[in-house]
C-alpha positions in Angstrom: 4.1 14.3 11.1 7.6 13.4 10.2 8.5 16.4 8.1 8.8 14.5 4.8 5.3 13.1 4.9 2.3 12.1 7.0 -0.4 13.9 9.0 -2.8 13.0 11.8 -6.4 13.8 11.0 -8.6 14.6 13.9 -12.3 15.2 14.3 -13.5 12.9 11.5 -15.6 9.8 12.1 -15.0 7.6 9.0 -17.9 5.4 10.0 -20.2 8.2 9.1 -20.9 9.4 5.5 -18.6 12.4 4.8 -19.9 15.6 3.2 -18.2 16.7 0.0 -16.3 19.6 1.7 -14.9 17.4 4.4 -13.8 14.7 1.9 -12.2 17.4 -0.3 -10.2 18.6 2.7 -9.1 15.0 3.4 -8.2 14.5 -0.3 -6.2 17.7 -0.4 -4.3 16.6 2.8 -3.6 13.2 1.2 -2.2 14.9 -1.9 0.0 17.2 0.2 1.1 14.8 2.9 0.9 11.4 1.1 0.0 9.4 4.3 -2.8 10.2 6.6 -3.6 8.7 10.0 -7.1 8.6 11.5 -7.0 7.4 15.1 -9.6 5.7 17.2 -11.9 4.6 14.3 -14.4 1.8 14.5 -15.3 0.7 11.0 -17.4 -2.2 9.6 -16.1 -3.6 6.4 -18.9 -1.8 4.5 -17.8 1.6 6.1 -14.1 0.8 5.3 -15.1 0.2 1.6 -17.4 3.2 1.4 -14.5 5.5 2.6 -12.0 3.8 0.2 -14.4 4.3 -2.8 -14.5 8.0 -2.2 -10.9 8.1 -3.7 -12.1 6.3 -6.9 -12.8 2.8 -8.2 -11.2 0.0 -6.1 -8.7 -2.3 -7.7 -8.5 -5.9 -6.5 -5.1 -7.0 -5.6 -4.0 -10.0 -7.6 -2.4 -13.2 -6.2 -3.8 -12.7 -2.7 -6.7 -14.3 -1.1 -9.4 -11.8 -0.3 -12.0 -12.0 2.4 -14.7 -14.3 1.1 -17.6 -12.0 1.9 -15.6 -8.8 1.0 -13.5 -9.4 -2.2 -12.2 -5.9 -2.1 -10.5 -6.4 1.3 -7.4 -8.3 2.1 -7.0 -9.3 5.8 -3.3 -8.9 6.5 -2.8 -11.1 9.5 0.0 -12.6 11.5 -1.2 -14.5 14.6 0.7 -14.0 17.9 1.9 -17.7 17.9 3.4 -17.4 14.4 7.1 -17.2 14.7 10.0 -17.2 12.1 7.8 -16.7 9.1 7.9 -14.4 6.1 5.2 -11.8 6.7 3.2 -10.2 4.0 4.8 -6.9 2.9 7.7 -7.3 5.3 10.3 -5.6 3.0 10.4 -2.1 1.4 7.8 -2.2 -1.4 5.3 -0.1 -3.3 1.9 -1.8 -3.2 1.4 -3.5 -6.6 3.5 -1.0 -8.6 4.2 -3.9 -11.0 0.6 -3.7 -12.3 0.1 -1.9 -15.6 -2.4 0.4 -13.8 -1.2 0.5 -10.1 -3.6 1.6 -7.5 -3.6 5.2 -6.1 -2.8 3.8 -2.7 -4.0 1.6 0.1 -6.5 2.3 2.9 -5.2 0.3 5.8 -7.4 -0.3 8.9 -5.5 -1.7 11.9 -7.9 -3.5 14.1 -5.5 -5.2 16.4 -1.8 -4.3 16.8 0.9 -5.5 19.2 2.1 -3.3 22.1 5.4 -2.9 20.4 6.9 -3.8 17.0 4.7 -4.4 13.9 5.6 -0.9 12.6 4.8 0.2 9.1 7.3 2.6 7.6 6.6 5.0 4.8 9.0 6.9 2.5 8.5 10.0 0.4 10.1 9.3 -2.9 9.3 12.8 -4.2 11.5 14.2 -1.3 14.2 11.6 -2.0 14.4 12.6 -5.6 14.3 16.4 -4.8 17.2 15.8 -2.3 19.5 14.4 -5.0 22.2 16.5 -6.5 21.5 18.0 -9.9 24.1 15.6 -11.5 22.4 12.6 -9.9 19.0 13.7 -11.2 20.4 14.2 -14.7 21.8 10.7 -14.6 18.6 9.1 -13.3 16.2 11.1 -15.6 17.3 9.1 -18.6 16.7 5.7 -16.9 13.6 3.6 -16.6 12.5 1.8 -13.4 11.4 -1.8 -13.8 8.6 -3.1 -11.7 7.8 -6.8 -11.5 5.6 -8.9 -9.2 8.5 -11.3 -8.5 7.2 -12.8 -5.3 4.1 -13.9 -7.1 5.7 -14.8 -10.4 7.3 -17.9 -11.8 10.3 -18.9 -9.6 9.8 -15.7 -7.5 9.9 -17.4 -4.1 10.7 -20.8 -3.0 7.6 -23.0 -2.7 8.2 -24.1 0.9 8.7 -20.5 2.3 7.0 -20.4 5.7 4.3 -17.8 5.6 1.3 -16.8 7.8 -1.4 -19.4 7.7 -3.9 -16.5 7.6 -2.9 -15.0 4.3 -3.4 -17.0 1.1 -0.8 -15.9 -1.5 -0.8 -17.4 -5.0 2.7 -18.2 -6.2 4.1 -19.0 -9.7 1.6 -16.9 -11.6 3.1 -16.3 -15.1 1.3 -12.9 -15.5 3.1 -11.7 -12.3 6.4 -12.2 -14.0 5.5 -9.4 -16.5 7.7 -6.3 -16.1 6.6 -2.7 -16.6 9.2 -0.1 -17.5 8.3 3.2 -16.0 10.3 6.3 -17.0 12.1 7.8 -13.9 10.5 11.1 -14.6 7.0 9.6 -14.4 6.6 10.8 -10.8 3.7 13.1 -11.2 2.6 15.3 -8.3 
């Protein structure tokens, strides 16, 4: 799609159970392209979860209020009348990379999007690393990356930060302040 990553997938209805061969092709495309787009899907929460589970066990995102009837789904909402607020995930981030066992990825299902704006951007960190000079790679290979859940941890974000009324985010969680050191060479393809 963009050269560095991404692919559109056509001819697959995720609302229907997928045979093993079709899912294997989707999984291979995900491994190769890192981000997949399935357009014009109509999914119930149960169908969304069934597709997500094909990739492996689901992990519940800590510190965020889940849908009451579907604890494995987070509704990421910003209502049209909400202005000048901090939106969930509004900065460059890697979903929950601060966890000791981060999830493989996220299966996002956009039900309602604005006519313009509201974009989600993706970056291929494998390509970014591969594009570095040999000297820069040698320098970085000896370093560790530190991942922390700062926005959710103690003193991470000011208590009166204006956020969407639709997303319940728990703040000041001591366990979110934990930091995981990940060797820079831990990027496994």
